[in-house]
C-alpha positions as CSV (number, residue, x, y, z in Angstrom):
1,M,-134.9,-7.8,8.0
2,S,-138.9,-7.2,7.0
3,Q,-140.4,-4.1,7.0
4,K,-142.7,-5.1,10.1
5,A,-139.1,-6.4,12.3
6,Y,-138.1,-2.8,12.2
7,P,-138.2,-1.4,15.6
8,G,-139.9,1.7,16.5
9,L,-139.2,5.2,18.0
10,I,-141.6,6.7,20.6
11,V,-142.3,10.3,18.6
12,G,-145.1,11.3,20.8
13,W,-148.5,10.5,23.1
14,H,-151.7,10.4,22.1
15,P,-154.0,10.7,25.4
16,Q,-156.4,7.6,23.9
17,L,-154.6,6.1,21.9
18,G,-150.8,5.8,23.9
19,P,-147.7,6.2,22.7
20,L,-147.2,7.2,19.1
21,I,-144.8,5.0,17.6
22,Y,-143.0,5.6,14.3
23,H,-141.6,2.6,12.7
24,G,-138.8,1.9,9.7
25,Q,-135.7,2.9,9.1
26,Q,-136.1,6.7,8.5
27,G,-134.5,9.3,11.4
28,V,-136.4,11.1,13.6
29,L,-135.5,15.4,14.2
30,L,-136.2,17.1,17.3
31,A,-135.5,20.9,17.6
32,A,-136.2,22.4,20.7
33,G,-134.5,25.1,23.2
34,T,-133.2,24.2,26.4
35,R,-135.1,22.9,29.1
36,S,-138.1,22.0,26.8
37,G,-138.5,18.3,27.7
38,K,-136.5,17.3,24.7
39,G,-134.4,14.4,27.4
40,V,-137.3,13.3,29.4
41,G,-139.7,13.9,26.5
42,F,-138.0,12.0,23.8
43,V,-134.7,10.5,24.4
44,I,-135.4,8.3,27.9
45,P,-138.5,7.1,26.6
46,N,-136.9,5.6,23.9
47,L,-134.1,4.4,25.6
48,L,-136.6,2.8,27.8
49,N,-137.9,0.7,24.9
50,Y,-135.9,0.6,21.5
51,P,-135.2,-3.2,22.1
52,H,-132.1,-3.0,19.2
53,S,-128.2,-1.2,19.4
54,V,-127.9,2.3,21.0
55,V,-125.5,4.6,20.2
56,Q,-126.2,7.6,22.5
57,L,-124.1,10.9,22.8
58,D,-124.9,11.9,26.4
59,V,-123.4,15.1,27.0
60,K,-124.5,15.1,31.1
61,E,-124.3,11.4,31.5
62,E,-128.1,11.8,33.2
63,N,-129.5,9.0,30.4
64,F,-127.2,6.6,31.6
65,K,-127.9,7.1,35.1
66,Y,-131.4,6.5,34.5
67,T,-131.4,3.7,31.4
68,S,-128.1,1.6,31.7
69,L,-129.4,-0.8,34.4
70,Y,-132.4,-1.4,32.6
71,R,-130.9,-2.2,29.4
72,Q,-128.4,-4.4,30.9
73,R,-131.1,-6.4,32.6
74,N,-132.9,-6.9,29.0
75,G,-130.2,-8.2,27.7
76,Q,-128.1,-5.4,26.3
77,E,-124.3,-5.1,26.0
78,V,-123.9,-1.9,28.0
79,Y,-121.0,0.3,27.8
80,L,-120.1,3.6,29.1
81,W,-117.0,5.8,26.8
82,A,-116.1,8.9,28.9
83,P,-112.6,9.3,28.2
84,F,-112.5,12.7,30.3
85,S,-113.9,11.4,33.6
86,E,-111.9,12.3,36.5
87,T,-112.6,9.5,38.6
88,G,-111.8,7.2,36.2
89,H,-114.9,5.6,35.7
90,T,-114.9,4.6,32.1
91,H,-115.2,1.9,29.7
92,C,-112.1,1.7,26.8
93,W,-112.2,2.2,23.3
94,N,-109.1,2.3,21.3
95,V,-109.1,2.9,17.6
96,F,-106.9,0.7,16.5
97,D,-107.7,-2.2,17.9
98,A,-110.8,-2.6,15.1
99,V,-107.9,-2.3,12.4
100,W,-105.7,-5.3,13.3
101,Q,-108.8,-7.3,12.9
102,R,-109.1,-6.6,9.4
103,P,-106.7,-8.4,6.7
104,E,-102.9,-7.6,6.6
105,H,-103.9,-5.9,2.8
106,L,-106.9,-3.7,4.4
107,Q,-104.9,-2.5,7.1
108,I,-103.0,0.7,5.6
109,G,-106.5,2.1,4.2
110,D,-108.1,1.8,7.8
111,I,-105.2,3.6,9.1
112,M,-105.4,6.2,6.1
113,S,-108.8,6.7,7.4
114,I,-108.0,7.2,11.0
115,G,-105.3,9.8,10.0
116,D,-107.6,11.4,7.5
117,A,-110.0,12.3,10.5
118,L,-107.2,13.5,12.3
119,Y,-105.8,16.1,9.7
120,P,-108.5,16.5,7.0
121,A,-107.8,16.4,3.1
122,K,-110.8,18.8,2.9
123,V,-109.3,22.1,4.2
124,E,-107.6,25.0,1.9
125,P,-104.6,24.2,0.1
126,R,-101.5,25.2,2.4
127,A,-102.9,23.4,5.0
128,R,-103.9,20.7,2.9
129,F,-99.7,19.9,2.1
130,F,-99.3,20.0,5.7
131,N,-102.1,17.4,6.4
132,D,-100.8,15.2,3.6
133,N,-97.4,15.2,5.2
134,A,-98.8,14.5,8.7
135,R,-100.9,11.5,7.3
136,S,-97.6,10.4,6.5
137,L,-95.9,10.3,9.4
138,F,-98.9,9.2,11.3
139,L,-98.9,5.9,8.6
140,G,-95.5,5.6,9.5
141,L,-95.5,5.8,13.4
142,T,-98.4,3.3,13.1
143,L,-96.7,0.5,11.1
144,Y,-93.6,1.0,13.1
145,L,-95.2,0.2,16.6
146,R,-97.2,-2.5,14.7
147,E,-93.8,-3.7,13.1
148,T,-92.3,-3.3,16.6
149,P,-92.5,-6.3,19.1
150,G,-93.7,-5.0,22.6
151,M,-94.9,-1.5,21.9
152,P,-98.3,-0.4,22.2
153,V,-100.3,0.6,19.3
154,T,-102.0,3.9,20.9
155,L,-102.7,7.3,20.0
156,G,-100.8,8.5,23.0
157,E,-97.5,6.5,22.0
158,I,-97.5,7.8,18.6
159,L,-97.5,11.2,20.1
160,R,-94.8,10.2,22.3
161,Q,-92.5,8.9,19.6
162,S,-93.0,11.9,17.4
163,S,-91.2,13.6,20.7
164,G,-88.0,12.3,19.3
165,K,-87.6,10.8,22.9
166,G,-85.1,13.8,23.7
167,K,-83.5,13.8,20.2
168,P,-84.3,15.8,17.2
169,I,-87.0,13.9,15.5
170,K,-85.2,13.7,12.2
171,E,-82.1,12.1,14.3
172,Y,-84.2,10.0,16.4
173,L,-86.1,8.2,13.4
174,K,-83.0,7.8,11.2
175,G,-81.6,5.9,14.4
176,I,-84.7,3.5,14.2
177,L,-84.6,3.1,10.1
178,E,-80.2,2.3,10.9
179,A,-81.2,0.1,13.7
180,R,-84.0,-2.0,11.7
181,T,-81.6,-2.6,8.9
182,R,-79.1,-4.5,10.6
183,T,-78.7,-7.9,10.7
184,D,-77.5,-8.0,14.3
185,T,-80.8,-7.3,16.4
186,D,-83.5,-9.5,16.8
187,L,-85.8,-7.3,15.9
188,P,-87.6,-7.7,12.5
189,P,-86.9,-5.6,9.8
190,L,-89.3,-2.6,9.3
191,T,-91.9,-3.1,6.0
192,W,-91.3,-1.4,2.7
193,R,-94.6,0.7,3.6
194,C,-93.3,1.9,7.0
195,L,-90.3,3.0,5.5
196,D,-91.4,4.6,2.4
197,A,-93.6,6.6,4.9
198,L,-90.8,7.6,7.4
199,N,-88.5,8.9,4.6
200,R,-91.3,10.4,2.9
201,F,-91.2,12.8,6.2
202,L,-88.0,12.8,6.8
203,N,-87.4,13.7,2.9
204,Q,-88.6,17.4,3.8
205,P,-86.6,20.6,4.1
206,E,-85.9,21.7,7.9
207,T,-88.2,24.4,7.8
208,T,-90.8,22.4,6.1
209,L,-89.8,19.5,8.8
210,G,-90.9,21.6,11.4
211,N,-94.5,22.9,10.2
212,V,-95.4,19.7,9.6
213,L,-94.1,18.0,13.0
214,S,-96.0,21.0,14.5
215,T,-99.5,19.9,12.3
216,F,-99.0,16.6,13.3
217,N,-98.9,17.1,17.1
218,A,-101.4,19.5,17.4
219,P,-104.8,17.0,17.2
220,L,-102.8,14.8,19.2
221,Q,-102.0,16.9,22.7
222,I,-105.4,15.6,23.8
223,F,-103.4,12.4,24.4
224,T,-100.9,13.9,27.4
225,D,-103.8,13.8,29.4
226,P,-103.4,10.4,31.6
227,V,-107.1,9.8,31.7
228,V,-107.6,9.9,27.8
229,E,-104.9,7.6,27.0
230,A,-106.0,5.0,29.6
231,A,-109.4,5.8,28.3
232,T,-107.9,4.6,24.7
233,S,-105.1,2.1,25.1
234,K,-107.4,-0.4,24.8
235,S,-111.3,-1.7,23.4
236,D,-113.9,-3.3,25.8
237,F,-116.3,-3.2,23.3
238,D,-116.0,-3.5,19.1
239,L,-118.1,-1.0,17.2
240,A,-118.4,-3.3,14.0
241,D,-120.5,-5.7,16.7
242,V,-123.5,-2.8,16.6
243,R,-125.3,-4.7,13.9
244,K,-124.3,-8.1,15.7
245,R,-125.4,-7.7,18.9
246,R,-127.7,-5.8,21.1
247,M,-125.3,-3.1,22.3
248,T,-125.6,0.0,24.1
249,I,-122.7,2.6,23.9
250,Y,-123.4,6.0,25.9
251,V,-120.6,8.3,24.9
252,G,-120.3,10.7,28.0
253,I,-118.4,13.8,27.8
254,A,-119.4,16.7,29.6
255,P,-120.5,20.0,27.9
256,G,-117.3,21.8,29.1
257,K,-114.7,19.5,27.1
258,L,-116.9,19.4,24.3
259,A,-116.0,23.0,23.7
260,E,-112.6,22.3,23.3
261,A,-111.2,21.9,19.7
262,S,-109.3,18.1,20.5
263,A,-112.1,16.9,22.7
264,Q,-114.5,17.6,19.3
265,L,-111.6,15.6,17.6
266,L,-112.1,12.7,19.8
267,V,-115.6,12.6,19.3
268,N,-115.7,13.0,15.7
269,L,-112.9,9.9,15.2
270,F,-115.1,7.6,17.1
271,Y,-118.1,8.6,14.9
272,S,-116.4,8.0,12.1
273,Q,-114.9,4.6,12.7
274,L,-118.5,4.0,14.0
275,V,-119.8,4.6,10.8
276,N,-116.9,3.7,8.4
277,V,-117.1,0.4,9.6
278,N,-120.9,-0.7,9.9
279,L,-120.9,0.7,6.2
280,R,-119.0,-2.3,4.8
281,E,-121.5,-4.7,4.2
282,L,-125.9,-4.4,3.7
283,P,-127.8,-6.6,6.1
284,A,-129.0,-8.2,2.9
285,D,-125.1,-9.4,2.7
286,N,-124.5,-10.6,5.7
287,P,-127.2,-12.4,7.8
288,E,-125.4,-11.7,11.1
289,L,-126.0,-8.3,10.8
290,K,-129.8,-9.1,12.4
291,Y,-129.8,-5.7,14.6
292,Q,-130.7,-2.1,13.3
293,C,-128.0,0.6,15.5
294,L,-130.1,3.4,16.4
295,L,-127.5,6.6,16.6
296,L,-129.6,8.7,20.0
297,N,-127.4,12.4,19.6
298,D,-128.5,14.8,22.4
299,E,-127.0,17.9,21.2
300,F,-126.5,16.5,18.3
301,T,-124.2,19.9,17.4
302,A,-122.2,20.2,20.8
303,P,-119.2,18.4,19.6
304,G,-118.8,20.5,16.4
305,K,-119.5,18.9,12.9
306,I,-119.7,15.3,12.8
307,E,-117.6,14.9,9.2
308,I,-118.8,11.4,8.9
309,I,-122.6,11.9,9.5
310,A,-122.4,14.9,7.0
311,Q,-121.5,13.2,4.4
312,A,-123.2,9.8,4.7
313,N,-126.4,10.7,6.4
314,G,-128.2,10.2,2.7
315,Y,-127.3,6.6,2.6
316,M,-127.0,4.9,6.5
317,A,-129.9,3.9,7.0
318,G,-129.7,1.1,3.9
319,Y,-127.1,-0.2,6.7
320,D,-129.6,-0.4,9.7
321,L,-127.9,3.2,11.1
322,R,-130.7,4.8,11.6
323,L,-130.8,8.6,13.1
324,A,-132.2,10.3,15.9
325,T,-131.1,14.0,15.9
326,V,-131.6,16.4,18.7
327,I,-130.7,19.8,18.5
328,Q,-132.0,23.4,20.0
329,T,-132.7,25.0,16.8
330,V,-132.1,24.6,13.4
331,A,-130.1,27.8,12.9
332,Q,-127.6,25.9,15.2
333,A,-127.2,22.7,12.8
334,T,-127.3,25.2,10.0
335,E,-123.9,27.4,11.8
336,V,-122.7,24.1,12.4
337,Y,-123.4,22.1,8.9
338,G,-123.8,25.3,6.9
339,E,-126.9,26.0,5.0
340,Q,-126.3,23.2,2.1
341,G,-125.3,21.0,4.7
342,A,-127.8,21.7,7.4
343,R,-130.6,21.4,5.1
344,T,-129.6,17.7,3.4
345,L,-129.3,16.6,7.0
346,I,-133.0,17.9,8.1
347,T,-134.5,16.6,4.7
348,N,-133.2,12.9,5.6
349,H,-135.2,12.5,8.7
350,G,-138.0,11.1,7.7
351,S,-140.1,12.4,10.9
352,H,-139.9,16.1,12.3
353,L,-141.5,16.8,16.1
354,L,-142.3,20.0,16.4
355,Y,-141.8,21.2,20.2
356,P,-143.6,24.9,21.0
357,P,-141.2,28.0,19.3
358,R,-139.8,30.2,21.2
359,E,-138.2,32.2,18.6
360,Q,-140.6,34.5,16.2
361,K,-138.3,32.9,13.1
362,D,-139.0,29.2,14.4
363,A,-143.0,29.7,14.9
364,N,-143.0,31.4,10.8
365,E,-140.6,28.1,9.6
366,Y,-142.8,26.1,11.4
367,S,-146.3,27.7,10.5
368,E,-145.0,27.7,6.8
369,M,-144.3,24.1,6.9
370,L,-147.5,22.6,8.3
371,G,-149.3,24.3,5.4
372,Y,-152.8,26.1,5.1
373,F,-155.9,25.0,4.4
374,T,-159.4,26.7,3.0
375,A,-161.6,28.0,5.4
376,I,-164.6,28.1,4.4
377,A,-165.9,32.2,5.5
378,R,-169.7,32.7,5.8
379,S,-171.0,36.4,5.3
380,K,-174.4,37.9,5.7
381,S,-175.7,41.3,3.9
382,R,-178.6,43.3,4.3
383,N,-180.6,45.1,2.0
384,R,-182.5,48.2,3.5
385,G,-184.9,49.4,0.9
386,A,-188.0,52.1,0.8
387,K,-190.6,49.4,0.3
388,S,-188.7,46.3,1.3
389,N,-185.6,44.7,3.7
390,S,-183.8,41.7,2.1
391,T,-181.0,39.8,3.7
392,G,-178.1,37.4,2.0
393,E,-175.8,34.5,3.4
394,S,-172.5,33.9,0.9
395,E,-169.5,31.9,2.1
396,S,-166.1,31.8,0.4
397,G,-163.1,29.8,0.7
398,Q,-159.9,31.4,2.2
399,K,-156.9,30.3,2.6
400,R,-155.5,30.0,6.2
401,A,-152.1,28.6,7.9
402,L,-152.8,25.3,9.8
403,M,-151.5,26.6,12.6
404,L,-150.1,30.4,12.9
405,P,-147.1,31.3,14.5
406,Q,-148.7,32.7,17.4
407,E,-150.8,29.2,18.2
408,L,-147.6,27.3,17.7
409,K,-146.3,29.6,20.6
410,E,-149.4,29.3,22.7
411,M,-149.4,25.7,21.8
412,G,-149.0,24.7,25.7
413,Q,-145.5,23.2,27.0
414,E,-146.7,19.6,26.9
415,K,-148.0,19.5,23.6
416,L,-145.9,18.6,20.4
417,I,-147.1,18.4,16.8
418,V,-145.3,15.0,14.5
419,T,-144.6,15.6,11.2
420,L,-144.1,12.4,8.6
421,E,-143.4,11.7,5.6
422,N,-146.7,11.0,3.1
423,C,-149.0,11.7,6.6
424,K,-150.8,14.8,7.7
425,P,-149.2,16.5,10.9
426,I,-150.4,14.9,13.6
427,Q,-150.7,17.0,17.0
428,A,-150.1,15.1,20.5
429,E,-148.7,15.3,23.8
430,K,-144.9,14.6,24.8
431,A,-144.2,11.2,25.6
432,L,-143.0,12.8,29.6
433,F,-141.6,9.3,31.1
434,Y,-142.3,10.7,34.5
435,K,-145.8,11.3,33.7
436,H,-146.1,7.5,32.0
437,K,-146.9,4.1,34.5
438,V,-145.3,2.3,31.2
439,F,-142.1,4.0,32.0
440,I,-142.2,4.5,35.6
441,D,-142.7,0.3,36.2
442,R,-139.7,-0.3,34.0
443,L,-137.7,2.0,36.2
444,K,-139.2,0.2,39.5
445,E,-137.5,-3.0,38.5
446,V,-133.9,-1.5,38.8
447,S,-134.7,0.9,41.9
448,P,-135.5,0.0,45.1
449,S,-136.5,3.2,46.4
450,I,-139.2,3.6,43.8
451,A,-140.1,0.0,44.1
452,A,-140.9,1.1,48.1
453,L,-143.1,3.6,46.9
454,G,-146.1,1.3,45.9
455,E,-147.3,-0.6,42.1
456,D,-149.6,2.2,41.8
457,V,-147.9,5.3,43.1
458,M,-146.2,7.4,40.7
459,P,-143.1,9.3,42.0
460,T,-142.6,12.9,41.8
461,K,-139.5,14.1,39.8
462,E,-137.8,14.9,43.0
463,Q,-137.6,11.6,43.8
464,L,-136.8,10.3,40.3
465,E,-133.8,12.6,40.3
466,D,-132.8,11.3,44.3
467,A,-133.2,7.5,43.3
468,F,-131.2,7.6,39.8
469,L,-129.2,11.2,39.6
470,T,-127.8,11.2,43.6
471,R,-127.8,7.3,44.5
472,G,-127.3,5.8,41.0
473,E,-129.7,3.3,41.2
474,G,-130.3,3.1,37.5
475,S,-126.9,3.0,36.5
476,I,-124.5,0.3,35.7
477,E,-121.2,-0.9,37.9
478,L,-118.4,0.5,35.6
479,P,-114.7,-0.5,35.6
480,Q,-112.0,1.9,36.6
481,V,-109.1,2.6,34.4
482,D,-105.5,3.2,35.8
483,F,-105.0,6.4,34.9
484,Q,-102.6,7.0,37.9
485,A,-100.0,4.6,36.5
486,Y,-99.8,6.5,33.4
487,W,-99.6,10.0,35.6
488,N,-96.8,8.0,37.3
489,A,-95.2,6.9,34.4
490,S,-95.0,10.1,32.8
491,P,-92.3,11.8,34.6
492,A,-89.9,9.1,34.4
493,Q,-90.6,8.6,30.8
494,D,-89.8,11.7,30.0
495,A,-86.6,11.8,32.0
496,A,-85.3,8.2,31.2
497,Q,-85.9,9.3,27.2
498,T,-84.3,12.9,27.4
499,D,-81.0,12.6,27.8
500,D,-78.9,9.6,26.7
501,S,-75.6,10.8,28.5
502,R,-76.8,10.3,32.1
503,P,-77.1,7.8,34.7
504,I,-80.7,6.3,34.7
505,E,-82.4,7.1,38.4
506,A,-83.3,4.2,40.2
507,D,-87.0,4.8,40.2
508,E,-86.9,5.0,36.5
509,L,-85.7,1.3,36.2
510,A,-89.0,0.0,36.5
511,I,-90.7,1.7,33.4
512,L,-87.8,1.3,31.9
513,Q,-87.9,-0.9,28.3
514,A,-85.7,-1.8,25.9
515,S,-87.1,0.6,23.4
516,D,-86.4,3.4,25.9
517,I,-82.5,2.9,25.6
518,A,-81.4,5.1,22.1
519,N,-78.3,3.9,21.9
520,A,-78.6,0.0,22.6
521,D,-77.2,-1.1,19.6
522,E,-74.0,0.7,20.6
523,I,-74.3,-1.0,23.8
524,L,-74.4,-4.6,22.3
525,L,-71.1,-4.3,20.4
526,A,-68.9,-2.3,22.9
527,M,-70.0,-5.3,25.4
528,R,-69.0,-8.2,22.6
529,Q,-65.5,-5.9,22.3
530,V,-65.0,-6.1,25.8
531,M,-65.9,-9.4,26.3
532,P,-66.2,-12.3,23.6
533,E,-68.2,-14.3,25.3
534,F,-70.5,-11.7,25.8
535,D,-73.9,-13.7,23.7
536,E,-72.5,-16.8,25.9
537,V,-73.1,-15.6,29.0
538,M,-76.2,-13.8,28.5
539,A,-77.6,-17.4,27.1
540,L,-77.0,-18.4,30.7
541,V,-78.2,-15.3,32.3
542,L,-81.6,-15.7,30.7
543,R,-82.2,-19.9,31.2
544,D,-82.1,-21.5,34.4
545,T,-79.3,-23.2,34.4
546,P,-77.9,-25.5,37.1
547,R,-75.0,-24.6,39.0
548,F,-71.8,-26.8,39.4
549,D,-68.6,-26.7,40.9
550,V,-65.9,-26.6,38.9
551,P,-61.5,-25.7,39.5
552,Q,-60.9,-22.2,39.1
553,V,-59.3,-21.3,35.6
554,D,-55.8,-19.5,34.8
555,D,-56.7,-15.9,33.9
556,S,-53.7,-15.8,31.6
557,R,-55.6,-18.3,29.4
558,P,-59.0,-18.0,27.3
559,V,-62.0,-19.3,29.0
560,E,-63.0,-22.4,26.3
561,P,-66.1,-22.5,25.2
562,D,-66.6,-26.0,27.1
563,E,-66.3,-24.4,30.3
564,L,-69.3,-21.9,30.1
565,S,-71.8,-24.2,30.6
566,F,-70.1,-24.1,34.3
567,L,-69.1,-20.2,34.8
568,Q,-69.7,-18.6,37.7
569,A,-69.0,-15.2,39.0
570,S,-66.5,-16.4,41.4
571,D,-64.5,-18.5,38.5
572,F,-63.4,-14.9,37.0
573,T,-60.2,-13.7,38.6
574,N,-60.0,-10.6,36.8
575,E,-63.5,-10.0,37.3
576,D,-63.2,-5.9,39.0
577,E,-60.8,-5.4,35.5
578,I,-64.1,-6.7,33.4
579,T,-66.4,-4.9,35.3
580,E,-64.1,-1.9,35.1
581,A,-64.3,-1.8,31.6
582,L,-67.8,-2.8,30.8
583,C,-68.6,0.3,33.0
584,G,-66.2,2.7,31.4
585,A,-67.9,1.3,27.9
586,M,-71.4,1.4,29.4
587,P,-72.6,4.2,31.6
588,Y,-75.9,1.7,32.5
589,F,-73.9,-1.2,32.9
590,G,-74.6,-1.3,36.6
591,E,-78.3,-0.8,36.1
592,V,-78.6,-3.1,33.2
593,M,-77.5,-5.9,35.2
594,A,-79.6,-4.7,38.1
595,I,-82.8,-5.6,35.4
596,L,-80.8,-8.8,34.6
597,N,-80.4,-10.0,38.3
598,T,-84.1,-8.8,38.8
599,A,-85.6,-10.8,35.8
600,G,-83.6,-13.9,36.9
601,A,-84.8,-13.7,40.4
602,I,-88.2,-13.6,39.3
603,A,-87.7,-16.1,36.4
604,A,-86.2,-18.9,39.6
């Protein structure tokens, strides 16, 4: 991509020249207090103008409501990932889906990267020990689900597996390992990588095991929320495509949720995969990577420290990942990222936008940042003498701040200063979208009520808020996840998996899976002992076989194999004895047969 081809970011507005656009790969940093116009003067104008891909941290979802439909109508694939949406209106993203698209020999490393985001290695030594073991369990359970046909590979299912399904976790996992080493099961054997990871966990002493399990479960508790589980159960978009296609992904998480550690971890996981999958190839090495992706992070510090951005902000630009970071104060970034981390992050943004500061400390720092110039001071002198009077004039250079702290504070709420590398500071106006016709015309393309005002009429802020925030005229239509299904299934699944010695209730049968029956192998063995022809009978049940009338057989002799293909229940003279024996050996026999009969009816 040539330098001229890089899209630009609107950083301000010049009264005579119009929008000030900053092209290239360098990032833009905006630090300003709340209600200072960051969204209306920087975020929304760029969402209405930036032609390439965008991933936008949209805490209030207001930017989505103003700009999503416009971006979609201009050729973008648009998504809103809102994993805490109380109505279930959200697109979905499952962190594992990108893993399975990779070659098999690379999948272990990708799983470990996810584990590292959940259980970081860079912690104090005692915590590192438990995190290391939690990552082993995470790898083992992920591979177990992947290698078990019919099992979903989601973070919610991994959490359920760690519960032991009503058994102590050690007993539950040992049961899995024993069952998968038998030759009389249809399930494939587990790979040595899966066995190795699970055995590393199982070999811990009992006291250590409990602490490791607590560490393992802590970051996953968020997936007990059925809304979160539904929103992370599949993927509607692939984060690896943001440089291949023009896409916009809004990350909508309410401010109240972002204060929770579990929600912060979920955001970290999302951004970790976004950055990691796009740091694998340089654009110069793959012609498919033809778009720049803007990481437009409004309220950047709200989700806490995003580790991957802290680590990679120095070289992301070379991979066409461009940062546009919005914070309230530099001190806020320092609090979250540390003094050195914040300094590095700020330095790696090529342009800084300075809004009128509120704090004196910020005003002093901005004044120092803008630098000094030599002001020419003129002085006059007059000498009075007995015989004559004389006057003189002199000039001297004096050091003066380009803008004094007080001048910065009095600059005016619609003004800003743009600083750029290798360029003198520029004083300009904020690019407030509601004041400029170019932006309003774009909003009129998607809003009937604003368009109805007339071509040359500028709407008021109240009219804009009514059209976009209240009526939703600028929003794309969103899918609705069926989180209620997860909510309804949870109690029945919990009951079905807690105690294998009790009868299964009728309302549990609808959601019962083979994997939920902890003693499945014991049941099969008992049925084969009671009825030697069990496998042949099951073959008949599970296939659509024509039935023929045959003479009654003598119950004192064994049934011959060639008679099985015609056999019906009415041919058994000792049917009650067989049923009683089966029920005695398998408490669930009646329910299992009900399932089989239902399956047969469906197949028919």
